[in-house]
N, C-alpha and C positions, 0 to 999 in steps of 0.2 A: 122626305127622308133625304139625308145627305151623307156621303161617305168621303172622307179625305184620305188621300194616299200621298206619300212623299217619295220623290224620286231622288235617290242618293247619287249625285253626280261627282262625288269626290275623286274617283279614279277614272272618270270618263275619258279624259285626255290621255291617260296612260294606257287605256285598253281599246281605244277606237281603232278599228282596222284601217290600214293604209288605203284600201279601196274606197271606204266611206269618205275619207278626206279627199281623195281624188275626185269622187263624184260631186262633192259640194263645191270644190274649186271650179269644176266645169259648169255647174249650175249657176255659179256667180260670175260666169264669163271671164274667169282669170285666163290670161294669155297662156296658150299651150306650152310655151317654152319654160316660163317659171314654174308652171304646174308640173312639168316633167322633172325639173330640178328638185322640187319639193318632194315629189313622190319617190324619186330615186334616193334622196337623202333619208327619207323615213323608212324605206323598205330595204336599204342596204347598210344598216347600222350594225356595227359590232360593239358589244358591251364587254368591257374588261372588268374583272373583279379580282382584287388582291387582298389577302388577309394573312398576315404572318408569312409563312413560306408557301402558302397555297395560292395558286393563280388559276383562273379559268376565264374562258371567253365564250360568248354565245351570240347569236344573231337576234336582234330585236325584231319581232314579227308584228308588233302593233304599237300604237301610241306615239307620243311626241317626246323629244328629249326634255328632261327637267331643266328648267332655266333657259330653254330655247326661246329665241326672239319670236319665232312664228307660232309657238305653242298656244299662247292665249288667243291669237287671231284665228288659228285653225279651230279651236274650241268654240269661239263665237260663231264661226261659219257653220259648224255642226249643230249648235244649239239653234241658230237662226232657221235651219232647215227642220229641226225636230219640232219646234213649237207649233208651226202651222199644221204639221201632220197630226199632232195631238188635237188641235182645235177642230180640224176637219173630221176627226174620229169622234167628236162630241165631248171632248175633255176641255176643261178650263185650266190653263196653266198660268201660274204666277211665280215670279222670281223673288227670291229673298237674298239678302246679303248678311253674312255673319262676320263680324270683325272681332279678332282676338288680339291680345297683346299684353305686355307686362305693365304698361304704364297707362293710367287712366286718361291723361291728356292726349296721348298718341291715339288711343282707341277712339276717344271722343272726336278728335279732329278727322280721323279716317271715316267715321260714321257721317260726319258733316259733309265731307267731300263726296261720299257715295250718294247722299241725298241730293246734293247740288247737281250731280251728273245725270240724274234721271229726269 
């Protein structure tokens, strides 16, 4: 008998605690100075929202900034740590790529690039 389960990682980078990201940076032997900069940047972010005449601000308590240069790297480091843990617990993990777009040629080329990079 087999059972398949899917792990939805769509919001994983947005919800990952700063402490988790700090731990994986240490596990990957990232120099403590840039690690401190990254953790400080992630844990001391203020988010401003303005709509019409309404303005508000709050402190981000988790995740990475959208469009941040380090966000994809931090996600890769988190996933790199997660997959061996799943394997050690007896689970088989496999990655999938889904490419979406408006134009067939762009989607096709993106899929081809993804296959070549594996």
